[in-house]
N, C-alpha and C positions, 0 to 999 in steps of 0.2 A: 610646707614641711621642709625643714632644713636637714641636710645630711651631714653627719659628722665629718665626712671627708672634705666638706667645705670650710673646715676650721672653726666650727661653732662650739667645740667642746674643749674643756680644760680637764685633763686627768691628773690627779695628784694623790700623794700618799696621805692617808688619814693619820694625823699626829696630835691634834688638839682635842680638848674636851668637846668643842663644837663639832669637830669632825666625827668623833666617836658617837655623839648624839645622832648625827646623820646616819652612821653605820647602823645604829640601833633601830632607827625609824625604818630604814630601807630593808633591813633583814627581817624585821617584824612584818612589814608589808609583804615581803617575799614568802614568809612562813604562811601568812593568811592566804595569799594568792595560790600557792602551791597546794595547800590542803593535803599534806602528806606527812604524818607525824614521824614515820620511821627515819626520816632524814634529819631529825632535829634532836638527837641524843645530846645531852649536855648543852643545849642551846642557850638557856638562861645563864648558865655559868660562863659560857663564852662571852656573852654580851656584858656581863658584870665585870669581866677581867680583861677588857680590850686594852691593848692590842693582843695580849696573850700569845697564842701560837702563831699569830700573824705578824709578830714583831720583826722589824728589819734588823739585820740584813738578810736573814734566812727566809723571811716571809714578807708579806705586804698586804695592806688594805688599801685598795685603790677606789677613789670616787671619781665619777664623771660628772662635770658641772657645766651647765650652759653658760658660755662666756658672756652672753648678752643679758640674761636675767639673773644669773647667779644661782639658779635652781639646781640642786643635785638631781641628776637624772638616772644614775645607775651606780652599781658597786660590784666589786669582785674581791675575793680574798685569795691569798696564796699562802699555803703553810707547808713546811717541810714534812714529808713522810719518813724520809731517811736522808742520808748524805747525798744520795744520787737522784732522788725523786721529790718533786714538789707537786702539791695537789692544788688544783683550782677549786675553790669552794664558793658556792652561793652567788654565782654570776646572776645579777638581776637588774633589769632595766624597768623603770616604772612604765606601766601600760601606755601612758600618753606619749612616751618617748620611744616606744618600740618601733621597729621597722625603719630606723634611720641609720643603721650600721654601727651603733654604739657597742653592741654585744661583740661584733667582729673586732672593732677597734680595741676594746678592753682585752679580748682574748689574744690579739697580736701583742699587746703590751706584756701580757703574762708570759707568752712564749719568749719574747726578748729578755724579760727578767730572768727566766730560767736559764737561758743561754749565758747571759752576763754573769749570773751567780754560780755557774759551773755545774748546774744540774744536768743529768743525762736523759731524764724522762720527765714528762708532765703527765699527771694522772688526774682524772676527774670522774665523777659519777653524775649521771643524769637519769631521768625517768622515761619509761617507754612512752608515756603520754606527751612528753615534750619533743615532738617530732621536729619542730623548727630548730631547736637547740641541737638535736642529733645531726641535722643537716648542716648546720653551721660548723660543728666540730669536725665532721667528716670532710667538709670542703676545705678545711684548714690542715688536714693531714692526720687527724686523730683516727685511731683504729679501735673498732669495737672489740672488746675482750670477751664478750659473751660466748658461751659454749651452748648452742641451741639444745643439745641433748641434756645438759645439766641445769641450764638456767631458764628453761622455757616458761616457768611460772613466776620468775622474778620480775618485779617492776623496775628494778634498778639496773642500769647499764653502766659498767665500768669501761672507760676509754683511756687510751694512752697515746702520747705523742713522743717520738724519739727526737731529742734535741740534737741537731747536727753541729 
C-alpha cells in the first residue's frame, strides 16, 4: 500500500468536461456510501452546473489522482460561504484508497487554499458516524462547534478552523 506522502498522488483543479465527469462519479459514490439524504439538498443541481459555487478563484474542486495508474482516488470541494469563510464540502476518498493519507493531504491543500485566498476561517460539516473524519479534522486544528445541550440529537457536526 502506497502512502501519498511518498509522492504517488497528483492533486489538481477540476476544469475539463472529463474532470467534471470524475467529480460526478465520485460524488455519486460518496452519496451512496454515506447513505444520508439530509446532506444532499440541491445535489443534482450542483452536479448539473459544475463548477458552479466551486468556481475558482473563490472556490475549488480538487481531484486526487494516482500518478502511476491515472486513477482518480478522491475529491474535495471548496465553496465560499461569505467573504471571510470558505467551506470544505464532500471530502471523499474511494474505499480502496482510504487509509493512505489522501484525506489529510487534501485537507492540508484546502487549508493552504484558504490562507492564500485570504479567508479567515474554514468551515465544514461532518456526521457523528464519521468518527475517523472527526479525528482527522481535530488533529489538524478544527474545533467542534456543537453545543451538547442544544445539539444532542443532531447527526451533523459543524467544525471550524481559524486561518492564521
